[in-house]
C-alpha positions in Angstrom: 0.2 0.4 0.1 1.3 3.4 -0.8 1.7 6.5 1.1 -1.2 8.2 -0.8 -3.5 5.1 -0.3 -2.7 5.0 3.4 -3.7 9.0 3.3 -6.8 8.4 1.4 -7.8 5.6 3.8 -6.8 8.2 6.3 -9.4 10.3 4.9 -12.2 7.9 4.0 -12.1 6.9 7.5 -12.2 11.2 9.1 -15.1 11.6 6.7 -17.2 8.8 8.4 -16.2 9.8 11.8 -17.5 13.2 10.9 -20.9 11.4 9.8 -21.2 10.0 12.9 -20.4 13.1 15.0 -23.3 14.9 12.9 -25.9 12.2 13.8 -25.2 12.2 17.0 -25.2 16.0 17.2 -28.7 15.7 15.7 -29.7 12.9 18.2 -28.7 15.2 21.2 -30.1 18.3 19.2 -33.6 16.3 19.5 -33.2 15.3 23.0 -33.0 19.1 23.7 -36.0 19.9 21.7 -37.7 17.4 23.9 -36.2 18.9 27.1 -37.7 22.5 25.3 -41.2 21.3 25.3 -41.4 19.6 28.7 -39.6 22.7 30.3 -42.6 24.7 28.4 -45.4 22.2 29.4 -44.0 22.6 33.5 -44.5 26.6 32.8 -40.4 26.9 32.9 -39.3 29.2 31.0 -35.7 29.6 31.7 -35.3 26.3 31.6 -36.6 26.1 28.1 -34.6 28.8 27.0 -31.5 27.2 28.1 -32.5 23.8 26.3 -33.5 25.5 23.2 -29.9 27.3 22.8 -28.5 23.7 23.6 -30.9 22.7 20.5 -29.7 25.7 18.7 -26.1 25.1 18.9 -26.2 21.0 18.4 -27.9 21.8 15.6 -25.0 24.1 14.1 -22.4 21.8 15.1 -24.3 18.7 13.4 -24.3 21.1 10.1 -20.8 22.5 10.4 -19.7 18.2 11.2 -21.7 17.3 8.1 -20.1 20.2 5.8 -16.6 19.4 7.1 -17.5 15.5 6.1 -18.4 16.9 2.6 -15.2 18.8 2.4 -12.8 15.7 3.5 -15.0 13.4 1.0 -14.3 15.7 -1.9 -10.3 16.0 -1.0 -10.7 11.9 -0.8 -12.2 11.5 -4.3 -9.8 13.8 -5.4 -7.0 11.6 -3.9 -8.8 8.6 -5.4 -8.2 9.7 -8.9 -4.3 10.4 -8.5 -3.8 7.3 -7.1 -5.7 5.7 -10.1 -3.7 7.6 -12.3 -0.6 6.9 -11.0 -1.5 3.5 -11.4 -2.4 3.9 -15.0 0.6 6.1 -15.7 2.9 3.2 -14.1 0.7 0.6 -16.5 1.0 3.0 -19.1 5.0 3.6 -18.6 5.4 -0.5 -18.5 3.4 -0.9 -22.3 5.7 1.6 -23.9 8.9 0.2 -22.6 7.0 -3.5 -23.8 6.3 -1.5 -27.3 9.7 -0.6 -27.8 11.0 -3.7 -27.2 8.5 -5.3 -29.6 8.8 -2.5 -32.1 12.7 -3.6 -32.4 11.9 -6.9 -32.6 8.4 -5.6 -35.1 6.8 -9.1 -34.5 3.1 -7.7 -35.5 1.1 -10.2 -33.1 3.4 -8.8 -29.9 2.1 -5.2 -31.3 -1.3 -5.6 -32.1 -1.2 -7.8 -28.0 0.0 -4.7 -26.7 -1.9 -2.2 -28.2 -4.7 -4.2 -27.1 -3.9 -3.9 -23.8 -3.1 -0.6 -24.0 -6.7 0.0 -25.1 -8.1 -1.6 -22.4 -6.1 0.2 -19.8 -7.1 3.6 -21.3 -10.6 2.3 -21.3 -10.3 1.2 -17.4 -8.8 5.0 -16.6 -11.9 6.3 -18.8 -14.5 4.2 -16.4 -12.8 5.1 -13.6 -12.3 8.8 -14.4 -16.1 9.1 -15.1 -16.8 7.6 -11.6 -14.5 9.8 -10.1 -15.9 12.6 -11.5 -19.4 11.3 -10.8 -19.0 10.9 -6.9 -17.2 14.8 -7.0 -20.0 16.1 -8.4 -22.4 14.4 -5.9 -20.1 15.5 -2.8 -20.3 19.3 -4.0 -23.7 19.4 -5.3 -24.9 22.7 -3.9 -29.0 23.0 -3.0 -31.0 26.5 -4.4 -31.6 28.9 -1.7 -35.7 28.3 -2.6 -35.2 24.6 -1.4 -34.0 25.8 1.4 -35.9 28.2 2.7 -38.8 25.5 2.1 -37.8 23.5 4.0 -36.7 25.6 6.6 -40.4 27.0 6.9 -42.0 23.9 7.5 -40.5 23.2 11.4 -41.3 26.8 11.8 -44.6 26.6 10.6 -45.5 23.4 13.0 -43.5 25.3 16.1 -45.8 28.4 15.5 -48.7 26.3 15.4 -47.9 24.6 18.2 -47.3 27.4 20.2 -50.8 28.8 18.9 -52.7 26.0 20.2 -50.4 26.2 23.4 -51.6 29.4 23.8 -55.4 28.9 23.4 -55.7 26.3 25.7 -53.7 28.3 28.4 -54.1 32.1 29.3 -51.2 32.5 31.6 -48.9 31.9 28.9 -49.8 34.5 26.6 -49.9 37.2 29.2 -45.5 35.7 30.1 -44.7 35.6 26.1 -46.4 39.1 25.6 -49.0 38.5 22.7 
């Protein structure tokens, strides 16, 4: 295993680790949201505010871990491409040397076999390069702001509806929230 392949393995491992940390933060965020709900139901607005701040912090941390994971994954894809190109370059070098020796002897069968091998390796390179480009394209896809805003609006609407329903059922909360 070459040095680059070791680095590639470490990068892929780091990306997976960052994804696991992101999922962990998502779970902790959900737990904090549940604590917010419990604190509001008990009427403890200060504790609810603290848990809400913790939930927000966990959400930001999860997003940061996920963003870093995507960046590390993109770097790993580029390193994978470099490793693949290096392997193909070595193979092509060997083919060229063999071709030189064959051309000196002018054996047409050997030349034909070497050319077939060269074309096969070149096709393999094309397939691997296409796969790498597809992977890199998938890891660096940008989402439109309109889609992001639509996704963000749904939880806001649900939270507002819940608060309004809660406010209607308990008049004391309306005075506390200064509606």
